[in-house]
Steps between C-alpha positions, in 0.01 A plus 500: 500500500784256457641494148606173332786695343666608828759222529603523138526878503693503829763282338531728200469847653656705776220675689500830687528433873141603577356268238731216600387533862138489387563183301691341788199555727322211328171688464511725198273752330645489150347559159606570144477832317555562131597834350459535124661782303377510141693636203281812506619568861167399660573346842255262668516295819314182596508275805357167607420651840139593579585867573680760291866548592713807427879536483760653269236747379284222355163378623465125454137421427336217692229255397609482136488121486874470448670169571859401434673174420824383654803678364728267306857606577829352387866583537676671215339709229193286445175694488293492818127479433178555688140503385263762640131429456223746567138585448415794279313664785724796568395834352870575451559179303252512209488210258526736203846618611622141531364419155662809349845405632529783752665257744740337254853494646388714796739508796379285792636522855394230746519590870461274803348728761402489865153647466500589872810716441569573134847633583593135549516379143737371239513524122488135404504522123516754221404407148268576213170371372534239230216299352150604609210258457165676529154351546159661531530560874860430598858508378829318557824694459851358487758699697855449380811601692725765346750234389272418206629815329846341487361214295342728240670589174611863488636726231388555145385232262607547139185464294363664189215657699527797734546425871396843627160568654293745300530837669790420735832689514666268246211539258500876543151585376164572658251254345178641357186468710135557431174502690205296379152375586363145503201471264437128554679206660500118479680237709598790729811562288392563137386858458366716222629847583490856372685826546857379441757729348770348273235243418686302237492122490724333765622832641411401859567127455736373776442821691326549834159618612380653827135566583414831661455464874718187514877474544544157340676481164384246242704384198340542158498199269337648190398834352317492168324761286263367233210671323501777757476260795785501752558195719737459791554156656679437829717193546294375794170604653563727800346426838305826476189511280520714187183692413396704195577870554807418710786733413867410486851607403690285253872507418663413170671163471829387349594162348874568559594487131737746336253579221235593757746712696577694184157534339271523804715687752779660289738372767739272313797684654400353838419150373646255754498185291750343258290463190794409273590189700443189286203299617427128509413506129863591427633218716281242325567632149648257249650500151257487206569420135409744225568494125690788343407663167730266306325188623772418747449469872596728782457470874364768723429509870 
């Protein structure tokens, strides 16, 4: 299979002698392989070839419906991009994991491989998954080169709210969790539930929820308690179907405010915001006129 990328890649890369000899022969057996390493250390391999290929301890699964666009490359530190499209037909690539963000910023390695001799290969690009557009039966993922990290803002941002993640090392606490049961559900995201501990209004708002038997994590939009009825709403309807009697684990949420850190978590000592910084209301403040007790006038900001 002759690749349309061969001339362009030959100009940009120095190949191992065996691979270069294969390319110089004029009749090639080349294909692309993608290796994805997620943030949770799950490693998966995919190939456009019609048979599974194995190298570097990874099996690259065939017949996944993957296709790749041309790689846009430029000199300098501009970000190289490629789009990878695929059908959601692989058992190892479930739609629910894509929807839950399991592949966000996952490491992607793109190999150009001689499928007749996988030792003849080259790492063409290393990057991370950017924007993912998902349909009912397929997806399109943007792969960005590692130079895109250089263009991102780093360091702390001075805001009145906390910039730690609830439960991480900077936060320093273990957030409260509870198990619960779905009593009824509507729109596949609005649930009446029972069995929660710490069941005070808004306690689990902005937290996370995981259904038993499923590894996907869903963000919680609302948690209300009224007249003995507890409701939990997710931000978006998951791709799995929620049924009455489903059980789950829910984690407390945090709105990143100092008052919440103190009253809800007793953790003000680890608050990572700057709540005394003047806000926009201070910047736009202006002088107002008030009368004093003697009928005169005085000015106050």
